[in-house]
C-alpha positions, 0 to 999 in steps of 0.5 A: 557845776552844771545843772541837769535837765529832767528828762522830759525835757530832755526828750522835748528839746532834742533834735537834729539840725540839717544843713543843705548839704546833708551834713548835720549840724547842731548834735552830731551823733553816728546813725546807728546811735540816732536810730536808737534814739528816736525809737526810745523816744517815741517809746516813751512818748507812746507809753506815756500816752497810754498811761494817760489813757487808762488812768482817764478809763478808770475814771470813767468807770468808776463814775459809771460804778457810782452812778449805777448803786442803788439809792439809799432810799426806794418807794414802790407800791407794796403787794398785798403779800408785803403789807398782809392784807389786800385792798378790794374796792366798794362793794367788796364780796367776801365768800367764806366756805363752810366746809372742811379746810385744812386742819378746820372742820367742817360746820356740819362735823361740829357739835352745839358745844364747838363754834366754827371761826374763821379769821382769814376774812380780817386780809380783805380791806374795803375802804379802811373796814373789814371783817376781822373774823367770821363764827358760825355754830348750830343750835338744834331745837326739835327737827329744827337747827338755827345757823348762827352767824356772827361776822365782827366788824373794824371801821378806821374810818368814821361818820360812814355807814356801812351795809353788810348782806349775809347770805347763805348759798347753796349750790350756787343759788342764795337760800338765806339772806340777812341786812344790817348797817354798820356806822362808824363812831364820831370821831371824838371816839374813832376807834375800831371798837366805836361802831354801832351795829343797826339791826334791820329784819333778816329779808327773804331770798328775794328782797321786796321792800326796803327793810326798816331798823329795828334796834341798835346795840353798840358792838363790834358784832352782829348776829344773825339767825338763818333757821333750817329743818334737818333735811335742808341743813344736810342737804347742804352738805350731799356729795362732798359740797358745802354751803357758802358764806357770802358777805357784801360791805356795801361802803357809803 
């Protein structure tokens, strides 16, 4: 039984032998049939080369897609909007308007029985310390108004001091100012509530001396009392204006 050779072997081994006298040797084929066979062979070879090229392009494309794919883990610096707070270098200055904002009333509109509160100060962090919230209210006595300001502090570090300045500014001018020092507790009680507030005398607008600590209380809050006459207090809210509460945190 005669075995048939594969088509590829037939294509490769097929040849035409020419003799010196122009007569063909080997396989004797008419000229039209020989031309058709040659065209067929060339067409099949071109088809094989085309399929091989397409396979290589597909492989390269797949490699490109894999190389450009998003990695399973990425890292970058988070934005303040993403983490919910903004980091400010020391000393940090917070300016809080005591006027109306959104649904919050102006301090002037608050009666003696209600406390004006702002928690937006917690969105700013200075070396792991922040003012969690600040409250203010009025205490009337005869023709005097005492503006009581109470910031609440939080700190994640330990064994450091924070010099805090609180001032009332009207028309870009500071009309009242007070100072205190916050001491973060030792490492044995390193919690946000383990804060020691060291009181210093409320200094006048022009500070010409270094304040001396008067008392020490273990608390996260400190109170500042600023005295005004009724006329002075009302004048700070004239013409739609509102005084500014300034707080400076200076980490030592």
